[in-house]
C-alpha positions as a LaTeX table, in Angstrom:
\begin{tabular}{lrrr}
\hline
Residue & $x$ (\AA) & $y$ (\AA) & $z$ (\AA) \\
\hline
Met1 & 66.00 & $-4.19$ & $-183.63$ \\
Ala2 & 67.18 & $-6.85$ & $-185.47$ \\
Ala3 & 70.61 & $-5.44$ & $-185.62$ \\
His4 & 70.53 & $-5.22$ & $-181.86$ \\
His5 & 70.21 & $-9.00$ & $-181.91$ \\
Lys6 & 72.43 & $-9.96$ & $-184.79$ \\
Pro7 & 75.32 & $-10.88$ & $-182.34$ \\
Ser8 & 73.56 & $-13.91$ & $-180.34$ \\
Phe9 & 72.36 & $-14.97$ & $-184.05$ \\
Ile10 & 76.03 & $-15.12$ & $-185.43$ \\
Ala11 & 76.97 & $-17.27$ & $-182.42$ \\
Ala12 & 74.22 & $-19.56$ & $-182.29$ \\
Ala13 & 75.15 & $-20.18$ & $-186.13$ \\
Ala14 & 79.10 & $-20.33$ & $-185.59$ \\
Leu15 & 77.84 & $-23.43$ & $-182.99$ \\
Val16 & 75.87 & $-24.76$ & $-185.47$ \\
Ala17 & 79.13 & $-24.85$ & $-187.93$ \\
Ala18 & 81.43 & $-26.04$ & $-185.21$ \\
Leu19 & 79.54 & $-29.43$ & $-184.78$ \\
Ser20 & 79.89 & $-30.47$ & $-188.25$ \\
Leu21 & 83.35 & $-31.07$ & $-189.83$ \\
Pro22 & 84.68 & $-31.53$ & $-193.51$ \\
Ala23 & 85.60 & $-34.67$ & $-195.04$ \\
Gln24 & 88.92 & $-35.91$ & $-194.29$ \\
Ala25 & 91.29 & $-37.78$ & $-196.99$ \\
Leu26 & 91.87 & $-41.67$ & $-196.53$ \\
Pro27 & 95.50 & $-42.14$ & $-195.33$ \\
Val28 & 97.85 & $-44.29$ & $-197.75$ \\
Ala29 & 97.64 & $-48.18$ & $-196.91$ \\
Leu30 & 99.85 & $-49.83$ & $-194.85$ \\
Asn31 & 102.42 & $-52.87$ & $-195.62$ \\
Pro32 & 99.92 & $-53.55$ & $-198.56$ \\
Leu33 & 100.40 & $-57.78$ & $-199.12$ \\
Ala34 & 99.20 & $-59.95$ & $-201.65$ \\
Thr35 & 100.26 & $-63.69$ & $-201.85$ \\
Ser36 & 98.78 & $-66.01$ & $-204.24$ \\
Gly37 & 99.81 & $-70.08$ & $-205.33$ \\
Ala38 & 99.03 & $-72.51$ & $-207.97$ \\
Ser39 & 99.31 & $-76.83$ & $-208.64$ \\
Ala40 & 98.99 & $-78.41$ & $-211.18$ \\
Asn41 & 98.45 & $-81.82$ & $-211.53$ \\
Gly42 & 99.30 & $-82.32$ & $-207.84$ \\
Asn43 & 103.03 & $-79.93$ & $-208.87$ \\
Ala44 & 103.00 & $-76.94$ & $-207.14$ \\
Gly45 & 104.18 & $-73.74$ & $-208.93$ \\
Thr46 & 107.31 & $-71.83$ & $-207.81$ \\
Pro47 & 106.27 & $-68.14$ & $-206.79$ \\
Asp48 & 107.07 & $-65.25$ & $-208.45$ \\
Thr49 & 107.19 & $-61.91$ & $-206.21$ \\
Thr50 & 107.55 & $-58.55$ & $-207.61$ \\
Thr51 & 107.58 & $-55.63$ & $-205.03$ \\
Ser52 & 108.20 & $-51.79$ & $-205.48$ \\
Pro53 & 107.58 & $-48.35$ & $-203.33$ \\
Val54 & 103.79 & $-48.74$ & $-203.85$ \\
Phe55 & 103.39 & $-52.30$ & $-205.01$ \\
Ala56 & 103.38 & $-55.92$ & $-203.26$ \\
Gly57 & 101.91 & $-58.67$ & $-205.55$ \\
Ser58 & 102.90 & $-62.52$ & $-206.44$ \\
Thr59 & 102.62 & $-64.40$ & $-209.55$ \\
Thr60 & 102.84 & $-68.44$ & $-209.49$ \\
Ser61 & 101.92 & $-70.88$ & $-212.09$ \\
Glu62 & 102.61 & $-74.31$ & $-213.31$ \\
Thr63 & 101.41 & $-76.23$ & $-216.20$ \\
Ala64 & 101.89 & $-79.69$ & $-216.66$ \\
Pro65 & 101.12 & $-81.07$ & $-220.47$ \\
Asp66 & 97.95 & $-83.35$ & $-220.59$ \\
Ala67 & 97.16 & $-83.40$ & $-216.56$ \\
Gly68 & 96.26 & $-79.26$ & $-215.79$ \\
Asn69 & 97.48 & $-75.44$ & $-216.04$ \\
Gly70 & 96.76 & $-73.19$ & $-212.77$ \\
Trp71 & 98.10 & $-69.84$ & $-212.41$ \\
Ser72 & 96.82 & $-66.93$ & $-209.74$ \\
Val73 & 98.21 & $-63.26$ & $-209.29$ \\
Gly74 & 97.33 & $-61.38$ & $-206.65$ \\
Trp75 & 98.41 & $-57.28$ & $-206.38$ \\
Ala76 & 97.70 & $-54.46$ & $-203.44$ \\
Asn77 & 99.17 & $-51.24$ & $-203.53$ \\
Arg78 & 99.21 & $-47.99$ & $-201.35$ \\
Asn79 & 96.31 & $-46.07$ & $-202.87$ \\
Gly80 & 94.02 & $-48.83$ & $-202.20$ \\
Ala81 & 93.99 & $-50.59$ & $-205.67$ \\
Tyr82 & 93.76 & $-54.69$ & $-205.37$ \\
Ala83 & 93.13 & $-57.60$ & $-207.71$ \\
Val84 & 93.18 & $-61.12$ & $-207.02$ \\
His85 & 92.69 & $-63.82$ & $-210.31$ \\
Ser86 & 92.43 & $-67.42$ & $-210.01$ \\
Ala87 & 92.20 & $-70.04$ & $-212.72$ \\
Ala88 & 92.60 & $-73.76$ & $-212.88$ \\
Glu89 & 92.05 & $-76.19$ & $-216.01$ \\
Gly90 & 91.92 & $-80.06$ & $-215.94$ \\
Val91 & 93.65 & $-80.92$ & $-212.89$ \\
Ala92 & 94.73 & $-77.81$ & $-210.78$ \\
Asp93 & 93.77 & $-75.49$ & $-207.83$ \\
Ala94 & 94.64 & $-71.51$ & $-207.58$ \\
His95 & 94.18 & $-68.88$ & $-205.04$ \\
Ser96 & 94.87 & $-65.88$ & $-204.07$ \\
Ser97 & 94.74 & $-62.86$ & $-201.94$ \\
Ala98 & 95.19 & $-59.07$ & $-201.11$ \\
Arg99 & 94.79 & $-57.13$ & $-197.88$ \\
Leu100 & 95.40 & $-53.63$ & $-197.03$ \\
Arg101 & 95.34 & $-51.75$ & $-193.94$ \\
Tyr102 & 94.76 & $-48.56$ & $-192.38$ \\
Val103 & 94.83 & $-46.46$ & $-189.56$ \\
Ile104 & 92.65 & $-43.96$ & $-188.76$ \\
Thr105 & 93.53 & $-41.38$ & $-185.70$ \\
Asn106 & 91.47 & $-38.40$ & $-184.77$ \\
Asp107 & 93.86 & $-35.88$ & $-184.58$ \\
Ser108 & 91.16 & $-33.52$ & $-183.47$ \\
Ala109 & 90.99 & $-32.20$ & $-179.61$ \\
Thr110 & 87.08 & $-33.26$ & $-179.83$ \\
Ala111 & 85.31 & $-36.85$ & $-179.95$ \\
Leu112 & 84.78 & $-37.41$ & $-183.82$ \\
Gln113 & 82.17 & $-39.70$ & $-185.56$ \\
Tyr114 & 83.44 & $-41.46$ & $-188.45$ \\
Ser115 & 82.50 & $-43.45$ & $-191.79$ \\
Leu116 & 84.27 & $-45.39$ & $-194.64$ \\
Tyr117 & 83.31 & $-44.82$ & $-197.59$ \\
Phe118 & 84.58 & $-47.79$ & $-200.11$ \\
Ser119 & 84.25 & $-49.52$ & $-203.09$ \\
Ile120 & 84.02 & $-53.05$ & $-203.91$ \\
Ala121 & 85.48 & $-53.42$ & $-207.22$ \\
Gly122 & 83.36 & $-55.65$ & $-210.22$ \\
Gly123 & 84.00 & $-59.11$ & $-210.97$ \\
Ser124 & 83.15 & $-62.67$ & $-211.71$ \\
Leu125 & 83.26 & $-66.07$ & $-211.15$ \\
Phe126 & 83.00 & $-68.39$ & $-213.84$ \\
Thr127 & 83.15 & $-72.50$ & $-214.21$ \\
Asn128 & 83.08 & $-74.51$ & $-217.45$ \\
Val129 & 82.48 & $-77.40$ & $-218.64$ \\
Ser130 & 82.71 & $-79.30$ & $-222.13$ \\
Pro131 & 78.95 & $-79.90$ & $-223.43$ \\
His132 & 80.39 & $-82.77$ & $-225.16$ \\
Ala133 & 82.22 & $-84.45$ & $-222.21$ \\
Pro134 & 79.79 & $-84.17$ & $-219.04$ \\
Leu135 & 81.73 & $-84.54$ & $-215.56$ \\
Ala136 & 81.70 & $-88.45$ & $-213.82$ \\
Gly137 & 82.25 & $-89.58$ & $-210.55$ \\
Thr138 & 84.24 & $-87.02$ & $-208.63$ \\
Glu139 & 85.02 & $-84.79$ & $-211.00$ \\
Leu140 & 84.55 & $-81.26$ & $-210.32$ \\
Val141 & 84.72 & $-77.32$ & $-210.84$ \\
Gly142 & 84.52 & $-74.71$ & $-208.47$ \\
Ser143 & 85.60 & $-70.67$ & $-207.93$ \\
Ser144 & 84.73 & $-68.78$ & $-205.00$ \\
Tyr145 & 85.59 & $-65.19$ & $-204.17$ \\
Ala146 & 85.56 & $-63.09$ & $-200.58$ \\
Ala147 & 85.94 & $-59.43$ & $-199.52$ \\
Arg148 & 86.07 & $-58.40$ & $-195.71$ \\
Ile149 & 86.33 & $-55.78$ & $-193.90$ \\
Gln150 & 87.61 & $-55.31$ & $-190.09$ \\
Val151 & 87.16 & $-52.65$ & $-187.83$ \\
Gly152 & 89.20 & $-52.68$ & $-184.51$ \\
Gly153 & 89.12 & $-56.72$ & $-184.75$ \\
Thr154 & 85.92 & $-56.79$ & $-185.33$ \\
Thr155 & 84.00 & $-57.82$ & $-188.83$ \\
Arg156 & 81.75 & $-55.20$ & $-190.32$ \\
Phe157 & 81.32 & $-55.71$ & $-194.12$ \\
Ser158 & 81.92 & $-59.50$ & $-195.77$ \\
Ser159 & 80.74 & $-61.01$ & $-198.77$ \\
Gly160 & 81.39 & $-63.87$ & $-200.78$ \\
Ala161 & 79.51 & $-66.69$ & $-203.22$ \\
Ser162 & 81.26 & $-69.55$ & $-204.58$ \\
Leu163 & 80.39 & $-71.48$ & $-207.99$ \\
Gln164 & 80.70 & $-75.56$ & $-207.37$ \\
Gln165 & 79.94 & $-78.19$ & $-210.75$ \\
Thr166 & 79.81 & $-81.32$ & $-210.66$ \\
Ala167 & 77.85 & $-84.61$ & $-212.15$ \\
Ala168 & 75.24 & $-84.21$ & $-209.89$ \\
Gly169 & 74.84 & $-80.33$ & $-211.17$ \\
Leu170 & 75.55 & $-76.73$ & $-210.74$ \\
Ala171 & 75.59 & $-75.48$ & $-206.90$ \\
Phe172 & 75.56 & $-72.09$ & $-205.90$ \\
Thr173 & 76.49 & $-70.43$ & $-202.68$ \\
Arg174 & 76.03 & $-66.69$ & $-200.98$ \\
Ser175 & 76.71 & $-65.18$ & $-198.15$ \\
Gly176 & 77.15 & $-61.55$ & $-196.68$ \\
Val177 & 76.33 & $-58.41$ & $-199.06$ \\
Asp178 & 75.08 & $-59.54$ & $-202.43$ \\
Leu179 & 77.14 & $-57.12$ & $-204.99$ \\
Ser180 & 75.08 & $-58.41$ & $-207.67$ \\
Gly181 & 72.28 & $-56.52$ & $-205.73$ \\
Gly182 & 70.12 & $-59.76$ & $-206.35$ \\
Ser183 & 70.09 & $-59.68$ & $-210.38$ \\
Asp184 & 72.34 & $-62.81$ & $-210.99$ \\
Asp185 & 71.66 & $-66.10$ & $-209.30$ \\
Gly186 & 74.74 & $-68.29$ & $-210.71$ \\
Leu187 & 72.93 & $-70.79$ & $-211.78$ \\
Asp188 & 73.84 & $-70.40$ & $-215.78$ \\
Gly189 & 77.69 & $-71.31$ & $-214.06$ \\
Ala190 & 78.71 & $-67.64$ & $-213.64$ \\
Tyr191 & 78.00 & $-64.66$ & $-211.41$ \\
Asp192 & 79.18 & $-61.33$ & $-212.09$ \\
Trp193 & 78.64 & $-57.68$ & $-210.31$ \\
Val194 & 79.66 & $-54.14$ & $-210.90$ \\
Thr195 & 81.73 & $-51.81$ & $-208.82$ \\
Ala196 & 79.65 & $-50.12$ & $-206.09$ \\
Asp197 & 79.97 & $-48.02$ & $-202.98$ \\
His198 & 79.80 & $-49.30$ & $-199.58$ \\
Arg199 & 79.83 & $-47.81$ & $-196.13$ \\
Val200 & 81.06 & $-48.72$ & $-193.01$ \\
Asp201 & 80.63 & $-47.19$ & $-189.75$ \\
Leu202 & 83.52 & $-46.60$ & $-187.56$ \\
Gly203 & 82.12 & $-45.35$ & $-184.44$ \\
Val204 & 83.35 & $-42.54$ & $-182.57$ \\
Leu205 & 86.77 & $-42.20$ & $-182.05$ \\
Ala206 & 87.95 & $-39.66$ & $-178.60$ \\
Ala207 & 90.27 & $-36.58$ & $-179.31$ \\
Gly208 & 94.27 & $-38.73$ & $-180.16$ \\
Gln209 & 92.23 & $-42.38$ & $-180.41$ \\
Ser210 & 93.23 & $-44.66$ & $-183.20$ \\
Val211 & 91.46 & $-47.40$ & $-184.84$ \\
Asp212 & 92.61 & $-50.23$ & $-187.47$ \\
Val213 & 90.83 & $-50.95$ & $-190.82$ \\
Ile214 & 91.69 & $-53.97$ & $-192.43$ \\
Ala215 & 90.46 & $-54.86$ & $-195.86$ \\
Glu216 & 91.01 & $-58.55$ & $-197.32$ \\
Met217 & 89.90 & $-59.86$ & $-200.51$ \\
Trp218 & 90.44 & $-63.32$ & $-201.70$ \\
Ala219 & 89.95 & $-65.51$ & $-204.71$ \\
Ser220 & 89.68 & $-69.08$ & $-205.90$ \\
Ala221 & 89.56 & $-71.72$ & $-208.60$ \\
Ala222 & 89.66 & $-75.51$ & $-208.59$ \\
Ala223 & 89.56 & $-78.38$ & $-211.53$ \\
His224 & 89.40 & $-81.71$ & $-210.76$ \\
Val225 & 88.60 & $-82.71$ & $-214.40$ \\
Gly226 & 89.64 & $-85.05$ & $-217.23$ \\
Leu227 & 90.25 & $-84.68$ & $-220.55$ \\
Tyr228 & 88.18 & $-85.77$ & $-223.65$ \\
Glu229 & 89.24 & $-86.79$ & $-227.40$ \\
Phe230 & 87.31 & $-84.94$ & $-229.99$ \\
Asp231 & 87.72 & $-85.26$ & $-233.95$ \\
Cys232 & 89.59 & $-82.22$ & $-235.21$ \\
Gly233 & 89.79 & $-83.43$ & $-238.62$ \\
Ile234 & 93.27 & $-85.05$ & $-238.67$ \\
Ser235 & 94.44 & $-88.52$ & $-238.12$ \\
Thr236 & 95.24 & $-88.61$ & $-234.32$ \\
Pro237 & 92.35 & $-87.53$ & $-232.20$ \\
Cys238 & 92.54 & $-84.18$ & $-230.19$ \\
Ala239 & 92.47 & $-83.80$ & $-226.39$ \\
Ala240 & 91.20 & $-81.40$ & $-224.51$ \\
Phe241 & 90.64 & $-80.87$ & $-221.02$ \\
Lys242 & 86.71 & $-81.12$ & $-220.02$ \\
Gly243 & 86.66 & $-77.80$ & $-218.24$ \\
Gly244 & 88.17 & $-74.94$ & $-215.78$ \\
Ala245 & 86.97 & $-72.67$ & $-213.55$ \\
Tyr246 & 87.96 & $-69.28$ & $-213.08$ \\
Ala247 & 87.44 & $-66.01$ & $-210.94$ \\
Phe248 & 88.71 & $-62.63$ & $-210.73$ \\
His249 & 87.68 & $-59.36$ & $-208.41$ \\
Gly250 & 89.39 & $-56.27$ & $-208.37$ \\
Asp251 & 91.19 & $-53.24$ & $-210.10$ \\
Ala252 & 91.26 & $-54.47$ & $-214.70$ \\
Ser253 & 94.24 & $-51.95$ & $-214.97$ \\
Asp254 & 97.20 & $-53.86$ & $-215.96$ \\
Phe255 & 98.19 & $-55.56$ & $-212.73$ \\
Phe256 & 102.70 & $-54.42$ & $-213.10$ \\
Gly257 & 101.83 & $-51.66$ & $-215.37$ \\
Ser258 & 99.95 & $-48.73$ & $-214.58$ \\
Ala259 & 98.37 & $-49.98$ & $-211.61$ \\
Ala260 & 101.94 & $-51.29$ & $-210.22$ \\
Ala261 & 102.97 & $-47.80$ & $-210.81$ \\
Gly262 & 100.24 & $-46.49$ & $-208.56$ \\
Asp263 & 97.31 & $-45.72$ & $-210.59$ \\
Gly264 & 94.31 & $-47.86$ & $-210.98$ \\
Ile265 & 91.33 & $-47.58$ & $-208.88$ \\
Ala266 & 91.62 & $-46.50$ & $-205.34$ \\
Pro267 & 88.54 & $-48.31$ & $-203.66$ \\
Phe268 & 89.00 & $-47.09$ & $-199.98$ \\
Arg269 & 88.57 & $-43.79$ & $-201.09$ \\
Ile270 & 87.36 & $-41.15$ & $-197.65$ \\
Val271 & 86.47 & $-41.11$ & $-194.31$ \\
Thr272 & 83.83 & $-38.40$ & $-193.18$ \\
Ala273 & 84.02 & $-36.85$ & $-189.41$ \\
Ser274 & 81.82 & $-35.16$ & $-188.05$ \\
Ser275 & 82.04 & $-33.43$ & $-184.16$ \\
Val276 & 80.28 & $-35.41$ & $-181.20$ \\
Pro277 & 79.07 & $-32.76$ & $-179.20$ \\
Glu278 & 78.92 & $-32.85$ & $-175.33$ \\
Pro279 & 75.91 & $-32.42$ & $-173.79$ \\
Arg280 & 76.75 & $-28.60$ & $-172.56$ \\
Ser281 & 77.18 & $-28.33$ & $-176.27$ \\
Phe282 & 73.90 & $-29.46$ & $-176.81$ \\
Ala283 & 72.53 & $-27.30$ & $-174.20$ \\
Leu284 & 73.81 & $-24.35$ & $-175.75$ \\
Leu285 & 73.08 & $-25.37$ & $-179.01$ \\
Gly286 & 69.50 & $-25.49$ & $-177.56$ \\
Ala287 & 69.71 & $-22.02$ & $-175.69$ \\
Gly288 & 70.91 & $-20.36$ & $-178.61$ \\
Leu289 & 67.90 & $-21.86$ & $-180.79$ \\
Leu290 & 65.32 & $-20.56$ & $-178.34$ \\
Ala291 & 67.16 & $-16.96$ & $-178.15$ \\
Ile292 & 66.56 & $-16.61$ & $-181.73$ \\
Ala293 & 63.00 & $-18.00$ & $-181.55$ \\
Ala294 & 62.63 & $-15.50$ & $-178.88$ \\
Thr295 & 64.28 & $-12.58$ & $-181.02$ \\
Arg296 & 61.83 & $-13.73$ & $-184.23$ \\
Arg297 & 59.09 & $-13.21$ & $-181.96$ \\
Arg298 & 59.55 & $-10.03$ & $-180.55$ \\
Ile299 & 60.52 & $-8.85$ & $-183.89$ \\
Arg300 & 56.75 & $-9.68$ & $-185.26$ \\
Arg301 & 55.50 & $-7.81$ & $-182.12$ \\
\hline
\end{tabular}
């Protein structure tokens, strides 16, 4: 009796298997882009841009003695790795960004449901003010970061935070996804997070349909503070900046070494796809399951 109904069971099992497809690897990023800029005491730095088949990035810095230091670096490669880093001390500003673009295409003959799994790399914001020289007037130091993923031109994931310290005290703001998981409120002048996985639903793509996925990351730092003098054991007092600000997130690998060669963290790792059954497929599946149930009842009799 069981052997007589085996073909029906096999047909139903095959239909169930057809409704699920294995994960697909994410393609390489198209035209990775990185930018950076810095200024010190109002003087803009000269960009230094480096490119190779898997790397796009730039660095720039400007140092004005006794006025300020500003520098930044941003890079992104086709494997999806990225980093943005900015720092400012004295009177300076710095900013950096990275951008990755993917085109996800449904190459199958049926509609598929896609999900993007990715990681936001660890990072930190930090502001520093000398305990010996409190800020006064309009002096300030501040740093910020932001990350965003757009699917088909619509923002589907965002996260950001900023720290700013003035003569009135320290202010911390946060928006979107809290990367620290609520464990860090930034009120000690620092905000840190570790690499964590996230998911974005890309929706259903019909056969042959494509969708753009764009990931953008930013880091910025600003310092507008003066110098203070202190006794350093010599006849002439030494001087230092009252404070600075720093922002970083991304792959911690050497910017122009192994990471530039294509190694490092690839945060945009996989796209999963599962078939979206048509109403007729649902009906066939239901009929198959009913046939299995009926077979089991006859066997028990």
